[in-house]
C-alpha positions as CSV (number, residue, x, y, z in Angstrom):
1,M,15.0,5.4,16.7
2,P,12.7,5.4,13.7
3,D,9.3,3.7,13.9
4,P,9.4,0.8,11.3
5,L,5.6,0.8,10.9
6,L,5.4,4.5,10.1
7,D,8.4,4.2,7.9
8,L,7.0,1.3,6.0
9,A,3.5,2.9,5.6
10,E,5.1,6.0,4.2
11,A,7.5,4.0,2.0
12,I,4.5,2.1,0.5
13,R,2.8,5.5,-0.2
14,A,5.9,6.9,-1.8
15,H,6.5,3.8,-3.9
16,A,2.9,3.7,-5.2
17,L,3.0,7.4,-6.1
18,S,6.3,7.0,-7.9
19,Y,4.3,5.2,-10.6
20,P,2.8,7.8,-13.0
21,A,-0.3,5.7,-13.8
22,I,-1.2,5.5,-10.1
23,A,-0.4,9.1,-9.3
24,L,-2.5,10.3,-12.2
25,L,-5.5,8.2,-11.2
26,I,-5.6,9.6,-7.6
27,E,-4.2,13.1,-8.0
28,N,-6.3,16.1,-6.9
29,A,-6.3,19.4,-8.7
30,D,-4.0,20.9,-6.0
31,D,-1.2,18.4,-6.5
32,T,-2.1,16.3,-3.5
33,Y,-3.2,12.7,-3.6
34,R,-6.3,10.7,-2.5
35,W,-4.2,8.4,-0.4
36,Y,-5.4,8.0,3.2
37,G,-4.8,6.1,6.4
38,P,-7.1,3.2,7.4
39,T,-10.4,5.0,6.7
40,L,-11.7,6.9,3.7
41,E,-12.5,10.5,4.7
42,Q,-16.2,11.4,4.5
43,G,-16.9,13.1,1.1
44,A,-13.5,12.2,-0.3
45,S,-13.2,12.3,-4.1
46,L,-12.7,9.0,-5.9
47,P,-10.8,7.0,-6.9
48,A,-8.8,6.8,-3.7
49,V,-6.6,4.4,-1.8
50,T,-6.6,3.6,2.0
51,V,-3.8,1.7,3.6
52,Q,-3.7,-0.2,6.9
53,M,-1.5,-2.7,8.7
54,V,-3.2,-6.1,8.8
55,S,-0.6,-7.9,10.8
56,S,2.1,-6.5,13.1
57,V,5.8,-6.4,12.4
58,D,7.3,-9.9,13.0
59,A,11.0,-10.6,13.1
60,A,12.2,-13.0,10.5
61,E,14.3,-15.5,12.5
62,T,17.0,-17.9,11.4
63,Q,18.6,-20.8,13.3
64,L,21.3,-18.2,14.3
65,G,18.7,-15.7,15.7
66,H,17.2,-12.5,14.3
67,S,18.0,-12.1,10.6
68,G,17.7,-8.3,10.6
69,L,14.6,-8.6,8.5
70,E,11.0,-7.8,9.5
71,R,7.7,-9.1,8.0
72,A,4.5,-7.2,7.8
73,R,1.2,-7.5,6.0
74,Y,-0.6,-4.4,4.7
75,Q,-4.0,-4.0,3.1
76,L,-4.4,-1.4,0.3
77,T,-8.1,-0.8,-0.3
78,V,-9.0,0.8,-3.7
79,W,-12.1,2.9,-3.8
80,A,-13.8,4.0,-7.0
81,S,-17.1,5.3,-8.3
82,C,-17.4,2.5,-11.0
83,Q,-16.0,-1.0,-11.5
84,L,-13.8,0.0,-14.5
85,K,-11.9,2.6,-12.5
86,L,-11.7,0.2,-9.6
87,V,-10.1,-2.5,-11.8
88,R,-7.7,0.0,-13.5
89,L,-6.3,1.4,-10.3
90,S,-6.1,-2.1,-8.7
91,V,-4.2,-3.5,-11.6
92,E,-1.7,-0.6,-11.5
93,I,-1.2,-1.1,-7.7
94,E,-0.6,-4.8,-8.1
95,R,1.9,-4.2,-10.9
96,A,3.8,-1.6,-8.8
97,F,4.3,-4.0,-5.9
98,R,4.3,-7.5,-7.5
99,G,7.7,-9.1,-6.7
100,F,9.3,-5.7,-5.8
101,R,12.8,-5.8,-4.4
102,G,14.8,-2.7,-3.7
103,I,14.7,0.6,-1.7
104,M,11.3,2.1,-1.2
105,G,10.9,5.6,0.1
106,G,14.1,7.0,-1.2
107,A,17.6,7.1,0.5
108,G,17.4,6.0,4.1
109,G,14.1,4.3,3.5
110,I,13.0,0.7,3.5
111,E,15.0,-2.0,1.9
112,V,12.4,-4.6,0.6
113,Q,13.8,-8.1,0.2
114,Y,10.5,-9.2,-1.3
115,C,6.9,-8.1,-1.7
116,S,4.1,-10.5,-2.6
117,K,0.4,-10.3,-2.9
118,A,-1.3,-12.4,-0.3
119,N,-4.9,-11.8,-1.4
120,A,-7.2,-9.5,-3.4
121,V,-10.9,-9.5,-3.0
122,D,-13.7,-7.3,-4.4
123,L,-15.8,-6.0,-1.5
124,G,-18.6,-4.8,-3.6
125,R,-20.4,-1.5,-3.2
126,E,-19.9,0.3,0.1
127,P,-23.3,0.8,1.8
128,G,-24.1,4.5,2.2
129,R,-21.6,5.6,-0.4
130,N,-21.6,5.5,-4.2
131,A,-18.3,3.6,-4.1
132,Y,-17.0,0.2,-5.0
133,K,-13.9,-1.2,-3.2
134,R,-11.3,-3.9,-3.6
135,A,-8.8,-5.0,-0.9
136,I,-5.3,-6.0,-1.9
137,D,-3.2,-7.6,0.9
138,L,0.6,-7.4,0.5
139,Y,3.3,-9.1,2.5
140,F,6.6,-7.3,2.9
141,L,9.9,-8.8,4.0
142,Y,12.1,-5.7,4.7
143,R,14.6,-3.8,6.9
144,V,14.8,-0.2,7.8
145,V,17.9,1.4,6.2
146,A,19.5,4.1,8.3
């Protein structure tokens, strides 16, 4: 049985990278992307994005029982060497996910009923790095499509 958390994290990545503006901003010279798990790799080039689950999967219940939908909250943290790049990438990410409904991650992916921004906060300059960061929290109401 597929792991909905891994499926959702990968669908979020695939959805973000399907937007040319986002892909261009975080693309490496070797056609890979600066998109990481919960921590930014030491010495990683910027701008970059890290993603982590903030709250676990929670079943969306109705009076008749489980609706078949799940809820989860993910935080996408944008890292950049200057405020302008930070804002540019953050705006593109918010546009990509704001109010999104549909299939993420291709066929057999995640069917998102609704995505909403829960919060966005500038976290300032990261101590020990020449990097600014902004955290964007997103809620997903979804189901895994087989």
